[in-house]
Structures are given as structure tokens and as C-alpha cells.
C-alpha positions, 0 to 999 in steps of 0.5 A: 825252357830247357828243351833237353828236359822237355817231354811231350805226348800226342794223341788223336781221336778219330770220328770216322762217321764225320771224317774228322779228328781231334788231336791233342798235345801235352808238353811237360817241363821234365821227363817225368811229366809232373808239370804241364808247360802247355797244352794244344788241341787241333780239330782236323775237319778232313781225315783219310780213311784208315789203311793198315800200314799207311800211317803217313796218310791218316795219323801223321797229318794230325800229329804234324798239325800238333807239332806245328802248334808247339813249335815242333818239339821232339817227342816220343809216342807210346809206340816209340820215337816219332 
């Protein structure tokens, strides 16, 4: 795989009532996202409560878990580069 042309996106669904989350990562072979190379899903059994401006406490641990599953590929989120 040519990593210069690899794109990925991650999303996390939070279940605050159960204090858990599900994180998903989709990796594609080109920047147009037209062919999926791999998919990764992680279930996180313990999450921190939401705190405005504290991305590192709740979101980043879930995203990092997905990054580890995909051999830490560079990616961008809908909100900007991560």
C-alpha cells in the first residue's frame, strides 16, 4: 500500500449511560475514499465524562485505540488534521 495515497477516517459513538464507547476506523487506498482497504472497530469499556475543551480525556484515548489497530496511519478528521 502506498501510504502517500492512503486516507482514513475515524468516528466514535459514546454510550454515556453505560460509560463505554465504540470507535471505528475506515482506511481507504486513495484520497477519494472510493475503495476500502481495511475497517477496524474497538469497543472501549470505560470512558471519561464529557468536558468541553478536554479532548485528550475522552476522545483521544478512543481515537488512539483505533490508530494502534491500523498501524498508526496519518489521517484527517472532519474537524481538521489530527
